[in-house]
C-alpha positions in Angstrom: -21.5 -3.5 -10.6 -24.8 -4.9 -12.0 -27.0 -4.2 -14.9 -27.4 -1.1 -16.9 -24.9 1.7 -16.8 -27.5 4.5 -17.0 -26.1 8.0 -17.4 -27.0 11.3 -15.9 -29.9 11.5 -18.3 -31.5 8.3 -17.1 -34.7 8.1 -15.2 -34.7 7.1 -11.5 -35.7 3.4 -11.2 -38.2 3.8 -8.5 -40.1 6.6 -10.3 -40.1 4.5 -13.5 -41.6 1.5 -11.6 -44.2 3.7 -10.0 -45.2 5.2 -13.3 -45.4 1.7 -14.8 -47.6 0.5 -11.9 -50.0 3.4 -12.4 -50.1 2.8 -16.1 -51.0 -0.9 -15.4 -53.8 0.2 -13.1 -55.6 2.5 -15.6 -57.6 1.1 -18.6 -57.0 4.2 -20.8 -54.1 4.5 -23.1 -51.1 6.3 -21.6 -48.6 8.2 -23.6 -45.0 7.0 -23.5 -43.1 8.2 -20.4 -40.3 10.7 -20.9 -36.9 10.6 -19.4 -36.5 12.3 -16.1 -35.0 15.8 -15.8 -31.8 15.6 -13.8 -30.6 18.4 -11.4 -27.1 18.7 -10.1 -25.1 21.0 -7.8 -21.8 20.8 -9.8 -21.6 24.6 -9.9 -22.5 24.9 -6.2 -26.1 25.8 -7.1 -29.0 23.6 -8.1 -29.4 23.6 -11.9 -30.7 21.4 -14.6 -28.0 19.2 -16.0 -28.8 20.3 -19.5 -28.0 23.9 -18.5 -24.6 23.2 -16.9 -21.6 23.9 -19.2 -19.7 20.9 -17.9 -19.5 17.2 -18.7 -21.2 15.6 -15.7 -22.5 12.1 -15.2 -25.0 11.4 -12.4 -26.2 8.3 -10.6 -29.1 8.4 -8.2 -29.5 6.0 -5.2 -32.1 4.1 -7.1 -29.7 3.5 -10.0 -26.9 2.5 -7.6 -29.2 0.0 -5.9 -30.4 -1.4 -9.2 -26.8 -2.1 -10.3 -25.4 -3.3 -7.0 -22.9 -0.5 -7.0 -21.6 -0.2 -3.4 -18.2 1.4 -4.0 -15.8 2.8 -6.6 -15.7 -0.5 -8.6 -19.0 0.2 -10.4 -18.7 4.0 -11.0 -16.1 3.9 -13.8 -18.3 1.7 -15.9 -21.0 4.4 -15.6 -18.9 7.3 -16.7 -17.6 7.9 -20.2 -13.9 8.5 -20.5 -13.2 7.3 -16.9 -11.3 4.1 -15.8 -10.6 2.9 -12.3 -7.0 1.8 -11.7 -7.8 -0.7 -8.9 -4.8 -2.4 -7.4 -6.9 -3.8 -4.5 -9.6 -2.8 -2.1 -8.8 0.6 -0.6 -6.2 1.2 -3.3 -7.8 3.0 -6.1 -7.0 5.8 -8.6 -9.4 7.2 -11.2 -8.2 8.3 -14.6 -10.4 10.8 -16.6 -9.7 11.8 -20.1 -6.4 10.0 -20.2 -4.7 12.4 -17.7 -2.4 10.0 -15.9 1.1 8.7 -16.5 0.4 5.5 -14.7 -2.4 4.0 -12.5 -0.5 4.3 -9.3 0.6 8.0 -8.9 3.1 7.1 -6.2 4.1 10.3 -4.2 1.7 12.4 -6.3 -1.8 13.8 -5.7 -4.4 11.9 -7.7 -5.6 13.6 -10.9 -9.3 13.2 -9.9 -10.4 14.7 -6.6 -12.8 12.6 -4.5 -15.2 14.3 -2.2 -17.6 12.9 0.4 -20.0 15.8 0.8 -17.5 18.7 1.5 -14.6 16.5 2.6 -11.8 15.8 0.0 -10.6 12.2 0.7 -8.3 11.7 -2.3 -4.6 11.7 -1.5 -1.3 10.5 -2.9 -1.5 7.4 -5.1 0.5 5.3 -2.8 -1.7 5.9 0.1 -4.5 3.7 1.3 -7.8 5.5 0.4 -11.0 4.1 2.0 -13.6 2.7 -0.3 -16.7 4.5 0.9 -20.2 2.9 1.1 -22.6 4.2 -1.5 -25.9 3.6 0.3 -28.6 6.2 1.0 -26.8 8.8 -1.0 -28.6 11.7 -2.7 -26.6 11.1 -5.8 -23.1 10.7 -7.2 -21.8 13.3 -9.6 -18.7 12.7 -11.8 -17.4 16.0 -13.2 -15.0 15.5 -16.1 -12.3 17.9 -17.1 -10.4 20.2 -14.7 -12.4 21.6 -11.8 -9.8 23.7 -10.0 -12.1 26.8 -9.7 -14.7 25.3 -7.4 -12.9 22.1 -6.1 -9.3 23.1 -5.7 -6.1 21.0 -6.0 -6.3 17.4 -7.2 -9.1 18.1 -9.6 -6.7 18.2 -12.5 -8.8 15.9 -14.7 -12.1 15.8 -12.8 -13.9 15.5 -9.5 -16.1 12.7 -8.1 -18.7 14.0 -5.6 -20.5 11.6 -3.2 -23.5 13.5 -1.8 -25.2 11.9 1.1 -28.9 12.3 1.8 -30.2 14.7 4.4 -32.9 13.8 7.0 -36.6 14.6 6.2 -38.5 16.1 9.2 -41.9 15.2 7.7 -41.6 11.5 6.8 -41.0 8.3 8.8 -39.3 6.0 6.3 -36.8 3.2 6.2 -35.2 0.8 3.8 -33.2 -2.4 3.7 -31.2 -4.0 0.9 -29.6 -7.4 1.1 -27.3 -8.8 -1.6 -26.0 -12.4 -1.3 -24.0 -14.0 -4.2 -21.4 -16.5 -5.1 -18.2 -15.3 -6.7 -16.4 -17.9 -8.8 -17.1 -21.4 -7.7 -17.4 -21.1 -3.9 -16.7 -17.6 -2.5 -19.7 -16.2 -0.6 -20.4 -12.4 -1.0 -22.7 -10.8 1.5 -23.8 -7.1 1.5 -26.4 -5.6 3.9 -27.6 -2.0 4.1 -30.3 -0.3 6.1 -31.6 3.2 6.6 -34.1 4.8 9.1 -35.4 8.3 8.9 -37.2 9.5 12.1 -39.1 12.9 12.3 -38.5 14.2 15.8 -40.5 17.5 15.4 -42.9 18.3 12.6 -41.2 20.4 9.9 -38.2 21.2 12.1 -36.2 18.3 13.5 -35.2 14.8 12.1 -32.7 12.1 12.5 -31.4 9.8 9.7 -29.3 6.7 10.5 -27.6 4.5 7.9 -25.7 1.3 8.6 -24.0 -1.2 6.2 -21.9 -4.4 6.3 -19.9 -6.2 3.7 -18.4 -9.7 4.1 -17.0 -10.9 0.8 -14.9 -14.1 0.7 -11.8 -13.9 -1.5 -11.0 -15.7 -4.7 -7.2 -15.4 -5.0 -4.7 -17.8 -3.4 -1.5 -16.6 -1.9 1.2 -19.1 -2.5 3.6 -17.4 -0.1 1.3 -17.4 2.9 -0.4 -20.7 1.9 -3.9 -19.0 2.4 -6.6 -19.8 -0.1 -9.2 -17.1 -1.1 -6.8 -14.7 0.7 -8.3 -11.4 -0.5 -11.4 -11.7 1.7 -13.0 -8.3 2.5 -14.8 -7.2 5.6 -16.3 -3.7 5.8 -18.6 -2.1 8.4 -19.9 1.4 9.1 -22.7 3.8 9.3 -23.6 7.5 9.8 -26.1 9.5 11.8 -27.4 12.9 10.6 -29.4 15.3 12.7 -31.2 18.2 10.9 -32.7 21.2 12.7 -34.7 23.8 10.8 -36.3 26.1 13.4 -37.3 28.7 10.8 -37.7 29.0 7.1 -34.3 30.8 6.9 -32.0 28.9 9.2 -30.9 25.3 9.3 -28.3 23.3 11.1 -27.1 19.8 10.3 -24.7 17.6 12.3 -23.4 14.4 10.8 -21.2 11.7 12.3 -19.9 8.8 10.2 -17.5 5.9 10.6 -16.3 3.3 8.2 -13.9 0.4 8.6 -12.6 -1.5 5.6 -10.3 -4.5 6.2 -9.2 -6.6 3.2 -7.2 -9.5 4.5 -4.8 -9.5 1.5 -4.2 -7.7 -1.8 -6.1 -8.7 -5.0 -3.1 -8.3 -7.3 -1.9 -11.5 -9.0 1.1 -12.9 -10.8 -0.2 -14.7 -14.0 3.1 -16.7 -14.2 2.1 -18.5 -11.0 -1.3 -19.7 -12.4 -4.8 -18.4 -12.5 -5.8 -16.2 -9.5 -2.4 -16.8 -7.8 -0.2 -14.3 -6.0 2.9 -14.4 -3.8 4.0 -12.4 -0.7 5.8 -13.5 2.5 2.8 -12.3 4.5 -0.5 -10.6 3.5 -0.3 -7.2 1.9 -2.6 -5.0 4.0 -4.4 -1.9 2.7 -7.0 -1.3 5.4 -8.5 1.9 6.8 -10.8 3.4 9.4 -12.3 6.8 8.8 -14.4 8.9 11.3 -15.9 12.1 10.1 -17.7 14.9 11.9 -19.5 17.6 10.0 -21.4 20.7 11.0 -23.3 22.5 8.2 -25.1 25.8 8.8 -27.4 27.5 6.3 -29.1 30.8 6.3 -31.4 32.2 3.6 -31.1 35.9 3.0 -33.4 37.7 0.6 -31.8 36.8 -2.7 -29.0 34.5 -1.6 -28.2 31.4 0.4 -25.3 31.3 2.9 -23.7 27.9 3.7 -20.9 27.1 6.1 -19.5 23.6 6.2 -17.0 22.4 8.8 -15.6 18.9 8.7 -13.2 17.1 11.0 -11.8 13.8 9.9 -9.6 11.2 11.5 -8.2 8.4 9.3 -6.1 5.5 10.4 -4.7 3.1 7.9 -2.3 0.3 7.2 0.0 0.2 4.2 1.9 -3.1 4.6 3.5 -4.6 1.5 6.1 -7.2 0.5 8.9 -5.4 -1.5 11.0 -8.5 -2.1 10.1 -8.6 -5.8 12.7 -5.8 -6.1 15.4 -8.5 -5.9 13.5 -11.4 -7.3 12.6 -12.8 -3.8 16.4 -13.3 -3.1 16.0 -12.0 0.4 13.3 -10.7 2.8 12.3 -7.1 2.2 9.0 -5.5 3.2 7.4 -2.4 4.5 4.9 -1.9 7.3 3.7 1.7 7.2 0.7 2.4 9.5 -0.3 6.0 9.3 -2.8 8.5 10.7 -4.3 11.6 9.1 -6.2 14.3 10.9 -7.9 16.8 8.6 -10.0 19.9 8.9 -12.0 21.4 6.1 -13.9 24.7 6.2 -15.9 26.2 3.3 -18.2 29.2 3.4 -20.1 30.2 0.3 -22.8 32.6 -0.6 -25.0 31.6 -3.6 -27.4 34.0 -5.2 -30.9 32.9 -6.1 -31.4 31.9 -9.7 -33.5 33.8 -12.1 -32.0 37.3 -12.5 -29.6 38.7 -15.0 -26.7 37.9 -12.8 -26.1 34.6 -10.9 -23.1 34.5 -8.6 -21.2 32.3 -6.2 -18.7 33.7 -3.7 -16.7 31.5 -1.2 -13.7 30.8 0.8 -12.0 27.5 1.5 -9.4 26.2 4.0 -7.9 22.8 4.3 -5.3 21.4 6.7 -4.1 17.9 7.1 -1.5 16.5 9.4 -0.3 13.0 8.6 2.1 10.9 10.7 3.6 7.8 9.0 5.6 5.1 10.8 7.9 3.5 8.3 9.1 0.1 9.3 11.2 -1.6 6.7 11.5 -5.3 7.6 13.3 -8.5 7.0 12.0 -11.6 8.8 13.4 -13.9 11.5 13.9 -16.9 9.2 16.0 -15.0 6.7 18.1 -13.3 9.4 18.9 -16.7 10.9 19.7 -18.2 7.5 21.9 -15.3 6.4 23.7 -14.8 9.7 23.0 -11.1 9.7 23.1 -9.9 13.3 22.9 -6.6 15.2 19.3 -5.7 14.5 17.0 -5.0 17.4 14.2 -7.0 15.7 13.1 -7.9 12.2 12.9 -4.2 11.3 16.2 -3.0 9.7 14.9 0.6 9.3 12.4 2.2 11.5 11.6 5.9 11.4 8.6 8.3 11.7 7.6 11.2 9.5 5.1 14.0 9.9 3.8 16.1 7.1 1.4 19.1 7.1 -0.4 20.3 4.1 -2.4 23.6 4.1 -4.6 25.0 1.3 -6.6 28.2 1.4 -8.4 29.9 -1.4 -11.1 32.5 -2.3 -13.3 31.6 -5.2 -16.1 33.1 -7.2 -18.3 32.4 -10.2 -20.4 34.8 -12.2 -23.0 34.0 -14.8 -24.5 36.8 -16.9 -27.7 35.9 -18.7 -27.8 38.0 -21.8 -31.1 36.5 -22.7 -33.0 33.4 -21.6 -31.1 31.4 -24.2 -27.6 33.0 -24.1 -25.4 33.2 -21.0 -21.7 33.3 -20.1 -19.9 32.2 -17.0 -16.6 33.2 -15.5 -15.1 31.5 -12.5 -11.9 32.3 -10.6 -10.1 30.8 -7.7 -7.0 32.3 -6.1 -5.3 30.1 -3.6 -2.1 29.0 -2.0 -0.8 25.6 -1.0 2.1 24.8 1.3 3.4 21.4 2.3 6.2 20.6 4.7 7.5 17.3 5.9 9.7 16.4 8.9 11.4 13.4 10.3 10.8 12.7 13.9 13.6 11.7 16.3 13.9 8.1 17.7 14.2 6.0 14.5 17.2 4.2 13.0 18.6 3.0 9.7 21.0 0.2 8.9 23.1 -1.3 6.1 20.9 -4.4 6.0 20.1 -4.1 2.3 23.8 -4.1 1.5 24.5 -7.1 3.7 21.5 -9.0 2.3 22.7 -8.3 -1.2 26.2 -9.5 -0.4 24.9 -12.7 1.1 22.3 -13.5 -1.6 24.3 -12.6 -4.7 28.0 -12.8 -3.6 27.7 -15.5 -0.9 29.3 -13.2 1.7 27.1 -13.9 4.8 27.3 -13.7 8.5 28.1 -10.0 8.8 26.8 -7.7 11.5 24.5 -4.8 10.7 25.5 -1.3 11.5 22.8 0.7 13.2 22.6 4.5 12.6 20.2 6.7 14.6 17.8 8.9 12.7 18.0 12.5 13.9 15.0 14.8 13.9 15.0 17.0 10.8 12.7 19.7 9.4 12.1 19.3 5.7 11.9 22.0 3.1 8.6 23.8 2.7 7.0 23.7 -0.7 4.8 26.7 -1.4 2.8 27.7 -4.4 0.1 30.2 -5.1 -1.8 31.5 -8.1 -5.1 31.5 -9.9 -7.3 28.8 -11.5 -10.1 29.8 -13.8 -13.0 28.6 -15.9 -14.7 30.6 -18.7 -17.7 29.3 -20.7 -20.3 30.6 -23.1 -23.7 28.8 -23.5 -26.3 29.1 -26.2 -29.7 27.4 -26.4 -30.6 27.6 -30.1 -33.9 25.7 -29.5 -35.7 24.8 -26.3 -34.4 21.2 -26.7 -30.7 21.9 -27.3 -28.0 23.6 -25.2 -24.5 24.1 -26.5 -21.5 25.4 -24.7 -17.8 26.3 -25.2 -15.4 26.3 -22.2 -11.8 26.9 -21.2 -10.6 25.7 -17.8 -7.5 25.1 -15.8 -6.6 22.6 -13.0 -3.7 22.0 -10.7 -2.1 19.6 -8.2 -0.2 20.5 -5.1 3.6 20.8 -5.3 5.6 17.8 -3.8 8.7 17.8 -1.7 10.6 14.5 -1.8 11.2 13.1 1.7 14.7 11.8 0.8 15.8 14.7 -1.4 19.6 14.6 -2.0 20.0 11.0 -0.8 22.4 8.6 -2.5 21.7 4.9 -2.9 23.6 2.7 -0.4 23.3 -0.1 -3.0 24.7 1.7 -6.0 26.2 5.2 -5.4 26.2 5.8 -9.1 22.4 5.5 -9.3 20.2 8.7 -9.4 20.4 11.2 -6.6 16.9 12.0 -5.3 15.8 15.5 -6.6 14.2 18.2 -4.5 10.6 17.6 -5.6 8.0 18.6 -8.2 6.1 21.8 -8.8 2.5 22.0 -9.8 1.4 20.8 -13.2 0.1 23.3 -15.8 -3.1 22.1 -17.5 -5.5 23.9 -19.8 -8.6 22.3 -21.2 -10.7 23.4 -24.2 -14.2 21.9 -24.5 -17.2 22.1 -26.8 -20.4 20.4 -25.7 -24.0 19.8 -26.7 -26.9 18.6 -24.5 -30.3 17.8 -26.0 -33.7 16.3 -25.5 -36.0 15.4 -28.3 -38.9 13.2 -29.3 -41.1 14.6 -26.4 -38.4 14.0 -23.9 -37.8 10.3 -24.9 -34.5 10.8 -26.6 -31.6 12.5 -24.9 -27.9 13.1 -25.6 -24.8 14.7 -24.1 -21.7 15.1 -26.3 -18.4 16.8 -25.5 -15.3 17.4 -27.6 -12.1 18.3 -25.6 -8.5 19.2 -26.2 -6.2 19.3 -23.2 -2.7 20.8 -23.0 -0.7 19.4 -20.1 2.7 20.7 -19.2 5.3 20.4 -16.4 3.8 17.0 -15.7 4.3 15.7 -12.2 5.6 12.2 -12.5 6.8 9.5 -10.1 10.0 7.7 -10.7 11.5 4.8 -8.9 15.3 4.5 -8.2 16.3 1.1 -9.5 18.8 0.0 -6.9 16.8 0.5 -3.7 13.2 1.2 -4.9 13.2 4.7 -3.4 10.3 6.7 -5.0 10.5 10.4 -5.8 8.6 13.1 -7.6 9.7 15.4 -10.4 8.4 17.3 -13.4 8.8 16.6 -17.1 7.8 18.2 -20.4 4.2 18.0 -21.8 1.4 15.9 -23.3 -1.9 16.3 -25.0 -5.2 14.6 -24.6 -7.9 14.9 -27.3 -11.2 13.1 -27.6 -14.9 12.9 -27.7 -17.3 11.6 -25.0 -21.0 10.9 -25.5 -24.1 9.7 -23.5 -27.1 8.7 -25.5 -30.5 7.4 -24.2 -33.7 6.5 -25.9 -37.1 5.4 -24.5 -39.3 4.5 -27.5 -42.1 3.5 -25.2 -42.7 2.8 -21.5 -41.3 -0.7 -21.7 -37.9 -0.2 -23.4 -34.9 1.9 -22.6 -31.6 1.9 -24.5 -28.4 3.6 -23.3 -25.1 4.1 -25.1 -22.1 5.7 -23.4 -18.6 6.0 -24.9 -15.3 7.8 -25.2 -12.6 8.0 -27.9 -9.4 9.5 -26.7 -5.8 10.0 -27.8 -3.3 11.1 -25.1 0.4 11.2 -25.7 3.7 12.8 -24.6 4.5 15.6 -27.1 7.3 17.6 -25.3 10.3 16.1 -23.6 14.0 16.8 -23.2 16.7 14.1 -23.1 17.3 14.7 -19.4 13.6 14.4 -18.6 13.3 11.2 -20.6 16.2 9.8 -18.7 14.9 10.5 -15.3 11.3 9.5 -16.0 11.5 6.6 -18.4 9.2 8.5 -20.8 9.7 8.9 -24.6 8.2 11.3 -27.2 5.0 9.8 -28.5 4.5 7.5 -25.4 0.8 6.9 -24.7 -0.6 8.1 -21.3 -2.3 5.6 -19.0 -5.8 5.6 -20.4 -7.8 3.6 -23.0 -8.3 5.0 -26.5 -11.8 3.5 -26.7 -14.2 2.6 -24.0 -18.0 2.5 -23.7 -21.1 0.6 -22.7 -24.5 -0.4 -24.1 -27.5 -1.2 -22.1 -31.0 -2.5 -22.9 -33.7 -2.4 -20.2 -37.2 -3.9 -20.5 -40.1 -3.4 -18.0 -43.2 -5.6 -18.1 -46.1 -6.9 -16.0 -45.2 -9.8 -13.9 -46.2 -12.1 -11.0 -48.9 -11.0 -8.5 -49.2 -7.5 -10.0 -45.5 -6.8 -9.7 -43.5 -4.8 -12.2 -40.8 -6.9 -13.9 -37.5 -5.5 -15.0 -34.9 -7.2 -17.2 -31.6 -5.7 -18.2 -28.5 -6.5 -20.1 -25.3 -4.4 -20.1 -22.2 -4.7 -22.2 -19.1 -2.7 -21.1 -15.9 -2.5 -23.1 -12.6 -1.0 -22.1 -9.6 -0.8 -24.4 -6.1 -1.7 -23.3 -3.5 0.9 -22.2 0.0 1.1 -20.9 0.6 0.8 -17.2 3.6 3.2 -17.2 6.2 4.8 -19.4 8.2 2.3 -21.4 11.8 2.7 -20.1 13.7 2.3 -16.8 14.1 5.7 -15.1 17.8 6.5 -15.2 18.6 4.0 -18.0 17.6 5.7 -21.3 16.6 3.2 -24.0 16.4 0.2 -21.6 12.8 -1.2 -21.7 11.4 -1.5 -18.2 10.8 -5.1 -17.1 7.6 -3.9 -15.5 6.3 -2.2 -18.7 3.1 -3.8 -19.9 -0.4 -3.1 -21.1 -3.8 -3.9 -19.7 -6.0 -6.1 -21.8 -8.9 -5.1 -24.0 -11.8 -6.5 -22.0 -15.6 -6.8 -22.3 -17.8 -7.4 -19.3 -21.5 -8.5 -19.6 -23.9 -8.1 -16.7 -27.6 -9.2 -16.6 -30.4 -9.0 -14.1 -34.1 -9.9 -13.7 -36.2 -8.3 -10.9 -39.7 -7.9 -9.7 -40.9 -4.8 -7.8 -43.9 -5.3 -5.5 -45.5 -2.5 -3.4 -42.8 -2.5 -0.8 -40.4 -5.3 -1.8 -38.1 -5.8 -4.7 -36.6 -9.2 -5.4 -34.1 -9.9 -8.2 -31.4 -12.2 -9.5 -28.3 -11.1 -11.2 -25.1 -12.2 -12.9 -22.0 -9.9 -12.9 -19.3 -10.7 -15.5 -21.7 -13.2 -17.1 -19.1 -14.8 -19.4 -16.4 -14.8 -16.7 -13.9 -12.5 -18.5 -10.7 -12.6 -16.5 -8.7 -9.9 -18.3 -6.0 -7.8 -16.9 -7.4 -4.4 -15.9 -4.4 -2.9 -14.0 -0.6 -3.1 -14.3 1.5 -2.0 -11.3 4.4 0.1 -12.7 7.0 -0.7 -10.1 9.4 -3.6 -9.6 9.0 -4.2 -5.9 5.9 -6.3 -6.2 6.0 -9.9 -7.2 2.3 -9.8 -8.1 1.6 -6.7 -10.2 -1.6 -7.4 -12.1 -5.3 -6.6 -11.3 -7.9 -8.8 -13.0 -11.7 -8.6 -13.6 -13.6 -10.1 -10.6 -14.8 -13.6 -11.4 -18.4 -14.2 -12.4 -20.7 -13.5 -9.5 -24.3 -14.7 -9.4 -26.7 -13.8 -6.6 -30.0 -12.6 -5.2 -30.9 -9.0 -4.2 -33.8 -8.3 -1.9 -35.0 -4.8 -1.0 -37.6 -3.4 1.3 -38.8 0.2 2.0 -41.6 1.9 3.8 
């Protein structure tokens, strides 16, 4: 992430540069430029951001390019009240408004839904989720607060929408952006992106092709594998979009995209081993390949627009992790879990034209995902020979396959009644049903390896043969839940420059069935018995907001106050003896706070931006039984910072060879927060050995660039003062290396070209 964290009210960089160039070419005095008016589709219709009764932050492609944001890692800095819990590449969870019990969400749906166009890609917290490329997108919208009415399950605390750009049948254009930098002392980072838009028939047919490549050398040494700079990342991909508009009423768009992201090892570290050091017996792998196919049809009726979007997605991933930290590296214990998900998403919606007394949206949604996971729990040949454990067919002591199917279907609608031009009210309702069912496929096996390894390592009883037990096919219980989700808001524009709103909204997550419900630990039979699962959460948010523009459009502000009541909280627990994870529900919590986005442009040269959030989120309802099973305690903080924010100053000036110069400095601060609940699940009052806080940290970014007619050349420094604070704490014991840290200082050059 580079340079200024400009909010949704910021001007697009390219337009600002063009305005500046025109001003330089004219001898007469030019009035100060105003901030751009931003339009969003957060309500499924195109509206001015100032008129939308939601807290929304928006980044255009120009802003993403200016800051070097190519993935999730830069988005949280741009959005008040949002942090990214980043364990490693392809292993991310956003937290918005403090609604999270930890940064991992194992076995649970994430609390922030992530969409690429119409495809929801967010999943369980302990799943590999691909880091998408953010090049040639129309914009990125981050909607804060529950969005269950229009975006369904998983949008408990917000929704992130990545909206890609459509082809233009009237313009031949292209662009290229290269970013080459040095991370730390010697790690080369290379990022290349290109786009070509080709009109095939005037006004009716066009093709747009995008390609990208990332090759980023690592900066963390793995002492277990002996590999230096182990967390190297390679990522490739692209998309092609064909748009056909034979008439003014009908359009058809076909899009095919594919992305491959392959980090060679995790980025988590163990500070006790030294700076930027980690340990695992072999590389931890969180890689993914995603291929998407989308068909979007549109038809314009008199007074309304019909849109049908059909998306097919195939996602293959690796989730390979060393679990030996569970027993202090006493014996070999790891998991290789490659999986494949096939998803289908269909949404049809009819949206009225804006301008009458009544604006409305009506739609239907269907989602189906089938996921097959191959669980291979492993030892290794060296340990098996040393311990004398025999009888296993190979290094895998447990090998079984699961299949789970999730279906969600819903009808939704939203009505806005405009009492006057300055007073309107909105009511949105979604009624849907979700069902999830898992099954175990035949052909696998289990063994008593963990017991034998424990005896050998801790009791010095070695050389015993393993007992193999076949795994029979089994159909799991089906979790089903249905019900409404709603949003109600009232808006008032007291003056043409100010819009205020009050809103009440709900959000939900899908119910969870534990794969090993009822199982007893083979290590400690007195440990917890895995419960059935977890029902949906119950969350209601109350929000007051103000959006304004003053000083001839050169001063703007978005401010929101919120109070969230969260009950029947889905939580993940971890059985101590054998690290089996499971989901359950516990009491309740609140989250209260304020978010703000402020921007000022006193003249054409200077722009100032201040974003921030103040938030208190704590457990306020809990029984003794719930405390025991979850490790929570009354008054425990949730996993989000109480204070976070950023300040940016940006200066434009005349520079070399009639170019427009741009210098910027950004300061981002994130307060520390707990990585989990404080106690060991199942052991009330025993402080968890994995309980810890992230650091308070401050990152400073700077850049200097020159924009010519078609070229842009710039230099930058990310994390200028090389802050190496802890930004993530993994809540579970199985990892030896559980901490995420700020990426080392990176300096580089960025060159762009467009025609």
